[in-house]
LORO-743359 format. One record per atom (N, C-alpha, C, O): x, y negated, z negated; residue in one letter. Coordinates in pm, whole numbers, padded with zeros to 5 digits, always signed. Layout:
XYZa ...
END
This chain:
+00082+00110+00001m -00001+00002+00003m +00100-00118+00002m +00216-00116-00039m +00029-00225+00058v +00111-00349+00069v +00036-00448-00033v -00083-00471-00013v +00091-00496-00123n +00029-00573-00247n -00112-00524-00285n -00206-00599-00312n -00115-00403-00282g -00255-00324-00329g -00360-00356-00235g -00475-00324-00267g -00342-00411-00132f -00447-00431-00025f -00409-00364+00119f -00486-00384+00213f -00307-00294+00135g -00273-00238+00245g -00377-00121+00291g -00447-00066+00206g -00383-00088+00422a -00479+00018+00472a -00432+00142+00378a -00313+00159+00353a -00522+00218+00334r -00512+00332+00255r -00435+00437+00335r -00325+00476+00297r -00494+00482+00447s -00445+00596+00500s -00310+00580+00577s -00226+00670+00579s -00295+00463+00639s -00154+00463+00710s -00052+00369+00647s +00061+00353+00692s -00104+00308+00537k -00013+00193+00474k +00016+00086+00575k +00118+00019+00555k -00051+00061+00672r -00019-00043+00779r -00114-00138+00774r -00231-00103+00761r -00080-00269+00782v -00177-00381+00783v -00187-00451+00920v -00241-00561+00932v -00136-00387+01017d -00143-00425+01149d -00138-00307+01269d -00083-00200+01241d -00185-00326+01378d -00197-00219+01482d -00201-00291+01616d -00219-00412+01621d -00183-00214+01726y -00187-00248+01845y -00329-00306+01879y -00424-00266+01813y -00345-00390+01971p -00475-00464+02008p -00532-00343+02118p -00464-00273+02193p -00674-00345+02100f -00741-00265+02212f -00727-00366+02338f -00706-00487+02335f -00744-00289+02437g -00716-00348+02576g -00579-00355+02627g -00558-00399+02740g -00479-00313+02545g -00355-00300+02603g -00269-00428+02592g -00151-00428+02625g -00332-00536+02544e -00248-00666+02532e -00098-00644+02449e -00087-00550+02369e -00010-00717+02469a +00110-00708+02404a +00099-00774+02260a +00020-00867+02241a +00183-00723+02158g +00181-00778+02027g +00100-00699+01939g +00032-00605+01981g +00105-00739+01805m +00030-00663+01693m -00078-00768+01633m -00065-00890+01629m -00186-00693+01590v -00289-00762+01530v -00304-00718+01389v -00285-00600+01359v -00342-00820+01289m -00370-00781+01159m -00506-00700+01152m -00607-00739+01209m -00502-00574+01070k -00617-00500+01071k -00722-00563+00976k -00688-00643+00888k -00844-00526+00995p -00959-00594+00909p -00971-00537+00782p -01007-00613+00692p -00947-00411+00753e -00971-00363+00621e -00903-00420+00517e -00969-00458+00420e -00758-00438+00518p -00697-00500+00406p -00745-00641+00380p -00753-00682+00264p -00776-00712+00478i -00818-00852+00464i -00952-00858+00400i -00977-00940+00311i -01044-00767+00448f -01186-00767+00391f -01156-00731+00254f -01210-00806+00172f -01083-00633+00203r -01076-00581+00066r -01013-00707-00018r -01066-00737-00125r -00921-00767+00020c -00853-00875-00040c -00946-01003-00072c -00953-01056-00183c -01011-01041+00034i -01099-01154+00022i -01227-01120-00063i -01276-01195-00147i -01271-01002-00029e -01400-00964-00117e -01368-00947-00262e -01456-00968-00346e -01244-00908-00297q -01199-00890-00436q -01183-01031-00496q -01215-01051-00613q -01135-01129-00418l -01123-01259-00469l -01265-01323-00492l -01290-01383-00597l -01353-01308-00394q -01485-01354-00401q -01558-01287-00524q -01636-01354-00593q -01532-01159-00549s -01595-01111-00674s -01561-01156-00800s -01619-01117-00902s -01462-01246-00800e -01391-01311-00927e -01441-01456-00935e -01450-01509-01046e -01475-01525-00822r -01519-01662-00826r -01572-01706-00686r -01545-01647-00582r -01643-01805-00696t -01690-01874-00567t -01599-01946-00491t -01529-02030-00548t -01586-01925-00365y -01500-02010-00268y -01592-02088-00172y -01685-02038-00108y -01552-02228-00170d -01621-02316-00090d -01597-02294+00052d -01687-02302+00135d -01464-02265+00083e -01420-02236+00233e -01327-02123+00219e -01253-02106+00122e -01336-02045+00324v -01238-01935+00364v -01172-01980+00477v -01227-01960+00586v -01064-02038+00473i -01005-02096+00600i -00892-02009+00655i -00809-01951+00586i -00901-02007+00797y -00813-01939+00876y -00719-02038+00950y -00767-02127+01020y -00593-02023+00935t -00503-02110+01022t -00479-02042+01161t -00431-01931+01185t -00526-02138+01248s -00544-02075+01395s -00531-02190+01507s -00588-02298+01489s -00458-02168+01618p -00440-02255+01714p -00582-02320+01778p -00591-02430+01833p -00686-02226+01755d -00827-02275+01802d -00905-02325+01701d -01026-02332+01722d -00857-02363+01588g -00949-02424+01492g -00960-02576+01513g -00909-02630+01612g -01027-02644+01421i -01041-02782+01422i -00901-02851+01406i -00816-02803+01331i -00881-02961+01476r -00745-03022+01445r -00755-03091+01306r -00842-03171+01269r -00645-03041+01235y -00638-03096+01087y -00596-03233+01092y -00519-03275+01178y -00652-03311+00991n -00623-03446+00977n -00639-03489+00834n -00671-03404+00751n -00620-03620+00798q -00633-03677+00664q -00772-03676+00603q -00792-03658+00483q -00869-03696+00698h -00998-03695+00651h -01048-03546+00607h -01117-03526+00507h -01008-03454+00688e -01016-03321+00633e -00953-03264+00504e -01002-03186+00422e -00837-03320+00507a -00756-03298+00364a -00836-03366+00247a -00852-03305+00141a -00884-03488+00266n -00969-03560+00157n -01090-03466+00140n -01120-03440+00023n -01159-03416+00232r -01284-03337+00219r -01240-03218+00137r -01303-03196+00034r -01146-03143+00169l -01097-03013+00112l -01054-03039-00032l -01055-02945-00112l -01015-03159-00068s -00958-03187-00191s -01078-03203-00297s -01056-03208-00418s -01198-03210-00245t -01320-03229-00326t -01373-03090-00365t -01456-03080-00456t -01328-02983-00300l -01391-02856-00310l -01330-02797-00450l -01227-02836-00506l -01407-02709-00488g -01368-02629-00605g -01259-02522-00580g -01160-02517-00652g -01276-02441-00483n -01192-02328-00450n -01182-02309-00315n -01286-02311-00248n -01073-02291-00261i -01044-02235-00114i -00957-02125-00111i -00869-02102-00193i -00987-02050-00003v -00874-01954+00043v -00823-01985+00167v -00900-02027+00254v -00696-01969+00191i -00629-02001+00325i -00574-01857+00365i -00490-01797+00298i -00627-01811+00473l -00574-01676+00528l -00485-01723+00650l -00529-01795+00739l -00364-01680+00645c -00254-01698+00747c -00256-01605+00856c -00240-01485+00835c -00275-01654+00975g -00262-01567+01089g -00113-01509+01086g -00025-01566+01021g -00092-01405+01153h +00040-01354+01180h +00038-01274+01311h -00067-01235+01361h +00163-01249+01366y +00172-01170+01493y +00078-01225+01601y +00092-01340+01643y -00014-01148+01644k -00100-01189+01756k -00217-01258+01705k -00287-01330+01776k -00240-01230+01563g -00376-01289+01507g -00416-01173+01423g -00348-01074+01397g -00545-01201+01383i -00626-01112+01302i -00751-01053+01384i -00805-01110+01479i -00789-00925+01329d -00911-00872+01406d -01027-00975+01410d -01064-01032+01307d -01076-00995+01514y -01179-01104+01526y -01300-01071+01441y -01380-01161+01416y -01317-00956+01399r -01439-00942+01301r -01426-01007+01154r -01518-01027+01075r -01293-01034+01136v -01259-01099+01009v -01304-01256+01042v -01358-01324+00955v -01281-01300+01155r -01310-01442+01178r -01472-01468+01182r -01529-01568+01137r -01532-01356+01245e -01683-01367+01252e -01759-01352+01123e -01869-01403+01107e -01697-01280+01033h -01788-01241+00903h -01720-01284+00784h -01784-01259+00681h -01599-01346+00765l -01546-01388+00654l -01502-01536+00656l -01506-01606+00555l -01461-01579+00773i -01393-01711+00782i -01505-01816+00785i -01605-01795+00853i -01493-01923+00716t -01593-02028+00716t -01531-02157+00790t -01610-02246+00823t -01401-02171+00816l -01343-02275+00870l -01218-02235+00935l -01141-02162+00872l -01192-02270+01039e -01063-02256+01112e -01001-02387+01140e -01065-02482+01185e -00862-02390+01109i -00781-02518+01121i -00664-02490+01195i -00601-02386+01176i -00625-02587+01291s -00502-02599+01369s -00439-02717+01314s -00500-02820+01289s -00301-02697+01292i -00224-02821+01243i -00153-02881+01374i -00074-02975+01364i -00179-02830+01483g -00120-02886+01601g -00125-02804+01731g -00171-02690+01734g -00072-02871+01842d -00089-02789+01954d +00037-02714+01985d +00108-02750+02079d +00070-02609+01908y +00183-02536+01927y +00151-02409+01856y +00052-02401+01783y +00234-02304+01877v +00225-02170+01807v +00333-02137+01723v +00447-02132+01769v +00305-02110+01594l +00403-02050+01496l +00418-01902+01487l +00329-01835+01539l +00508-01846+01434t +00519-01706+01415t +00427-01660+01326t +00379-01548+01344t +00390-01733+01225g +00279-01705+01135g +00214-01823+01066g +00268-01933+01075g +00100-01807+00998g +00039-01920+00942g +00069-01982+00818g +00005-02074+00767g +00190-01916+00763e +00224-01963+00635e +00275-02100+00616e +00264-02158+00507e +00336-02157+00728l +00373-02300+00713l +00252-02379+00735l +00243-02483+00670l +00163-02350+00812a +00037-02417+00835a -00021-02436+00701a -00052-02548+00663a -00040-02315+00615a -00118-02301+00497a -00040-02406+00403a -00106-02491+00344a +00097-02401+00388a +00171-02475+00306a +00131-02629+00332a +00103-02700+00236a +00130-02677+00461i +00098-02797+00490i -00036-02845+00455i -00048-02964+00425i -00143-02765+00454i -00277-02787+00435i -00274-02791+00272i -00330-02886+00218i -00220-02707+00202a -00215-02706+00048a -00141-02840+00005a -00186-02909-00086a -00033-02873+00072d +00038-02996+00013d -00047-03123+00045d -00048-03215-00037d -00113-03131+00150s -00181-03252+00180s -00312-03264+00114s -00370-03370+00093s -00359-03133+00078v -00499-03144-00017v -00452-03170-00160v -00512-03253-00229v -00357-03109-00202v -00319-03136-00345v -00279-03269-00378v -00304-03311-00491v -00218-03344-00291r -00159-03466-00313r -00268-03587-00338r -00241-03693-00396r -00393-03551-00284v -00487-03653-00303v -00588-03612-00417v -00681-03687-00445v -00568-03486-00485i -00643-03472-00594i -00598-03559-00720i -00480-03555-00756i -00685-03631-00783p -00663-03720-00900p -00554-03650-00992p -00570-03531-01020p -00458-03711-01033g -00362-03663-01129g -00257-03583-01076g -00167-03555-01154g -00249-03537-00952a -00159-03481-00876a -00016-03539-00862a +00089-03477-00877a -00030-03664-00831i +00086-03760-00805i +00081-03876-00910i -00023-03908-00968i +00183-03927-00927g +00210-04031-01067g +00111-04140-01036g +00030-04171-01124g +00108-04206-00913d +00028-04329-00896d -00089-04294-00788d -00071-04306-00667d -00197-04253-00839e -00317-04218-00750e -00344-04318-00640e -00382-04284-00528e -00323-04437-00677a -00362-04543-00560a -00263-04530-00449a -00292-04577-00339a -00147-04469-00470s -00056-04455-00368s -00093-04370-00248s -00058-04403-00134s -00173-04247-00276a -00223-04155-00193a -00329-04219-00121a -00346-04183-00005a -00405-04311-00170l -00521-04372-00093l -00481-04485+00003l -00558-04532+00087l -00347-04525-00017t -00288-04614+00081t -00195-04569+00188t -00130-04646+00259t -00192-04420+00197d -00090-04362+00287d -00153-04390+00427d -00265-04436+00447d -00058-04351+00519s -00111-04339+00651s -00222-04265+00669s -00241-04180+00582s -00313-04273+00766f -00430-04199+00811f -00547-04212+00713f -00656-04167+00748f -00532-04268+00602q -00652-04272+00518q -00764-04362+00568q -00882-04344+00537q -00720-04458+00646d -00827-04543+00724d -00813-04551+00865d -00858-04645+00931d -00743-04439+00921n -00709-04421+01066n -00607-04530+01115n -00604-04560+01234n -00522-04591+01022l -00421-04676+01028l -00284-04618+00985l -00280-04549+00883l -00179-04641+01050l -00051-04613+00989l -00016-04690+00870l -00070-04800+00863l +00057-04659+00781a +00083-04747+00668a +00172-04878+00719a +00235-04876+00825a +00168-04981+00638p +00262-05090+00677p +00403-05073+00635p +00417-04990+00544p +00515-05133+00679p +00629-05112+00634p +00643-05132+00483p +00568-05209+00423p +00742-05057+00421v +00749-05088+00270v +00909-05119+00254v +00993-05077+00333v +00933-05190+00151y +01060-05242+00104y +01091-05210-00030y +00999-05171-00102y +01212-05221-00078t +01246-05213-00221t +01375-05310-00230t +01422-05377-00138t +01418-05303-00361r +01550-05393-00380r +01662-05331-00327r +01666-05208-00319r +01763-05409-00287p +01773-05553-00304p +01687-05622-00195p +01645-05559-00098p +01664-05744-00212a +01581-05831-00123a +01657-05871-00001a +01599-05917+00097a +01783-05854-00004d +01879-05889+00107d +01967-05765+00102d +02041-05742+00006d +01955-05675+00223f +02061-05592+00236f +02129-05589+00364f +02066-05560+00466f +02261-05619+00366r +02343-05648+00476r +02297-05765+00567r +02330-05767+00685r +02227-05853+00515g +02175-05953+00581g +02022-05946+00638g +01958-06038+00689g +01982-05810+00614w +01849-05789+00645w +01749-05808+00533w +01754-05734+00435w +01663-05897+00545k +01588-05938+00448k +01428-05897+00440k +01355-05883+00539k +01392-05882+00310v +01255-05844+00294v +01167-05965+00345v +01205-06081+00325v +01051-05937+00409p +00956-06048+00455p +00926-06144+00334p +00892-06094+00226p +00936-06271+00348d +00894-06358+00250d +00778-06344+00177d +00770-06375+00058d +00665-06288+00261v +00528-06283+00204v +00547-06173+00086v +00486-06191-00019v +00622-06071+00102l +00615-05971+00000l +00690-06021-00144l +00677-05963-00252l +00757-06123-00126l +00836-06192-00250l +00744-06305-00302l +00770-06356-00411l +00639-06345-00231s +00567-06461-00260s +00478-06444-00388s +00440-06544-00450s +00449-06322-00426g +00356-06307-00546g +00219-06331-00525g +00141-06331-00620g +00176-06355-00396n +00038-06391-00362n -00023-06261-00313n +00004-06218-00200n -00105-06198-00394p -00162-06059-00354p -00244-06079-00240p -00242-05996-00149p -00323-06193-00233k -00427-06197-00111k -00334-06213+00019k -00369-06157+00123k -00212-06291+00015e -00144-06296+00140e -00061-06166+00170e -00029-06132+00284e -00031-06101+00064i +00047-05968+00085i -00072-05864+00142i -00050-05793+00240i -00176-05861+00084a -00289-05756+00140a -00302-05802+00293a -00295-05717+00382a -00322-05945+00324k -00339-05969+00462k -00226-05923+00555k -00249-05861+00659k -00098-05957+00513w +00020-05911+00585w +00023-05757+00596w +00064-05713+00704w -00010-05678+00509q +00002-05540+00513q -00114-05481+00613q -00095-05387+00691q -00224-05546+00599e -00333-05505+00691e -00296-05534+00842e -00321-05456+00934e -00231-05662+00856e -00188-05692+00999e -00081-05596+01035e -00088-05543+01146e +00011-05569+00961q +00128-05472+00989q +00072-05347+01025q +00105-05299+01133q -00021-05276+00940a -00069-05142+00959a -00135-05149+01103a -00108-05062+01186a -00223-05254+01132f -00282-05253+01264f -00188-05263+01383f -00195-05194+01484f -00098-05357+01359e -00005-05368+01473e +00078-05239+01490e +00098-05201+01605e +00126-05170+01387r +00213-05048+01401r +00127-04934+01469r +00175-04859+01554r -00001-04926+01425t -00094-04821+01483t -00121-04853+01623t -00120-04762+01705t -00147-04982+01660e -00172-05006+01810e -00051-04983+01885e -00060-04939+02000e +00078-05011+01824r +00203-04985+01917r +00241-04830+01909r +00278-04773+02011r +00234-04767+01797l +00294-04629+01782l +00187-04517+01798l +00221-04408+01844l +00059-04543+01761r -00058-04435+01761r -00174-04500+01805r -00271-04497+01730r -00184-04565+01924p -00305-04611+01960p -00426-04511+01959p -00540-04555+01947p -00402-04385+01971d -00510-04280+01963d -00596-04293+01834d -00717-04270+01834d -00528-04330+01727l -00584-04350+01588l -00709-04445+01593l -00809-04435+01522l -00683-04539+01688l -00789-04659+01686l -00896-04629+01793l -00973-04720+01826l -00906-04507+01849d -00993-04468+01950d -01102-04386+01865d -01078-04272+01825d -01216-04446+01842p -01316-04351+01764p -01350-04215+01831p -01394-04120+01765p -01329-04209+01957q -01348-04063+02001q -01259-03965+01963q -01290-03845+01968q -01122-04015+01916s -01022-03918+01890s -01041-03874+01746s -00973-03778+01708s -01122-03930+01664v -01123-03891+01530v -01219-03778+01502v -01230-03734+01388v 
END
């Protein structure tokens, strides 16, 4: 058995796909046993599968997932998982981008990290997570720290002014300008 959930008779969690396609497919039995065991212990709001054909993952989805009580993230591997798992256990499929990885473990780590960091108390300054890039479909404005003058490169005067209203205005303008220049797709409501 593999982690107590491997296929009992063959001790294999993968097999060749029907139809003769190349690669290996994760078998349904061990996945069903694992998730059903987890579901017998608590309720899960989403059972997520990391997949290239899932919804494109973004900050809005990370925010939504952070409000849920419990989630399971199933990582695809090899050629994928038996489709019956997707049809009968999975409630949400997520893609982290238009490329293929060897397995879904990195995608799951990215999802977990982005969800955890917006949960209240997870990072020291909760307001920091709410002003990150993508929270409002804008890239974050430039940030600076001490010294105010480094090798002749100076922090913008407005940030040293102590005027919160002017600083907020500058940050908003910078965020919009950077987004328009670097990621104009974020400003297109159709792309969200």
